[in-house]
N, C-alpha and C positions, 0 to 999 in steps of 0.2 A: 499523750502529750504531757510533758512535765509542767507542773504548776509553778508559777513564779510568785513571788511575794505580792505583786500587783494584782494577780488574778484571785488571790485569796481574799482581798479586800473588797471585791465586787459583791454587790447585793444580788439576790435572786432576781429582782426586777431587771437589773442591768444585763444579767446573763440571758434572761428571757427575751429582752429587747434585741440583744445581739443575735440570738438564734432566729428571731423573726426577720431581722434585717438580712441575715444570710439566706434564709428561705426565700425571701422576696427576690434577692439578686439571682439565686439559683433558678427560680421560676422565670425571671426575665431572660436569663441566658438560654434556657431551654426553649422559650418561645421564639427567641431570635434564631437559634439553630434550626428550629422547625420551619420557620419562614424562609431561611436561606437554602434549605434542602428540598423544597418543593420542586417538582419537575419544571414548572414554568420559570422559577428563579434560576435553576441550573441552565435552562435553555437560554435565558436572557444573559447570564454570565458568559456562556460559550459564544453567543452571538456578539457580545461586546468584545470578547477577546479576538475573535476572527476579524471583526470590523476594525479593531485597533491595528491589525497587521496591514490592512489595505487602505486605511484612511488615517491621515495625520490628525491626531487629537487636538492639536493647538489651532490648526487652520480649517480643518474639516475637508481638506482637498484629498483627492485620490492619490495614492502613492503609485505612480505609473510604472516606476522601475520594478516594484515588487509584483505588480500585476503582469508586467511583461515577462518577468522571470518565471512566474507560475505558468503562464501560457506557453512559454518556450519549453518548459519542462514537460508539459502535457503533450505538446507537438513532438518532442523528442521521443517520448515513450511510445506514441502512436507510430512514428516512423520506424523505430527499432522493432516494434512488434510486427509491423507489416513486413519488414526485411527478414525477420526470423521465420515468419510464415512462408514467405516466398522461397527462402532457402530450404525449408523442410519440404516444400512442394517439389523443388528441383531435385532434391536428394531422393525423394520417393519416385520421381520419374526415372532417375538414373538407376535406381534399384530395380524398378520394373523393366527397364530396358535390358538389363542383364538376365532377368529371370524369365520373362515372357517372350516366346517366339511363336508367332502366328503366321502360317504360310498363306499369305494373301498377296495378290499382285500389287506391286508398288504403285501402280497407277490408281488403285482404288483406295489408297490410304491418304489421309490428311497430309499435306506437304510437310507440316511441322514434325509429324511422326515418321514420315517416310525418310527424312534425313537421319533419324535415329535408328532405322531398321538395318538389319544385316542379312546377308545372304547365307545360305546353308554352308557354302564354302568358307565364309568368314567365321562361322560358328564351329566348324570342324576342328577337332584337336590338332595341334601342331604335330608334325612328324618328329619323332625323336631323332636326335643326331646319332649317326653311326660312328662309333669310335673304333678305329683300327689300330692294331698293335704294329709298331714298326720294328 
């Protein structure tokens, strides 16, 4: 740091006092940072932030529109997830329907699965078309 004419005129006692004052401010800042970064302080700050989203700070009332939006989002996620699972289940049944053929009498099969079953004639390969030259 470049010395200015004003800093040359300071006495050693003034410099020592300034150093002590700076040390004191630094120690206070470190204590404050230490207090702000404890787990409990971080938890309290996060709780206040979340509460501020759902509670109006000026009146203390719940913000019903925000709560409704979050509940709606959660319900939408659940519905979409259930729909995707059902779709995957249906696709798996379709895949199994094409892969598995078990020769059982239709009368002994669950009616839901009996509707999906096919006979041996239905499973037989199609006859190739005969092409004749004219």
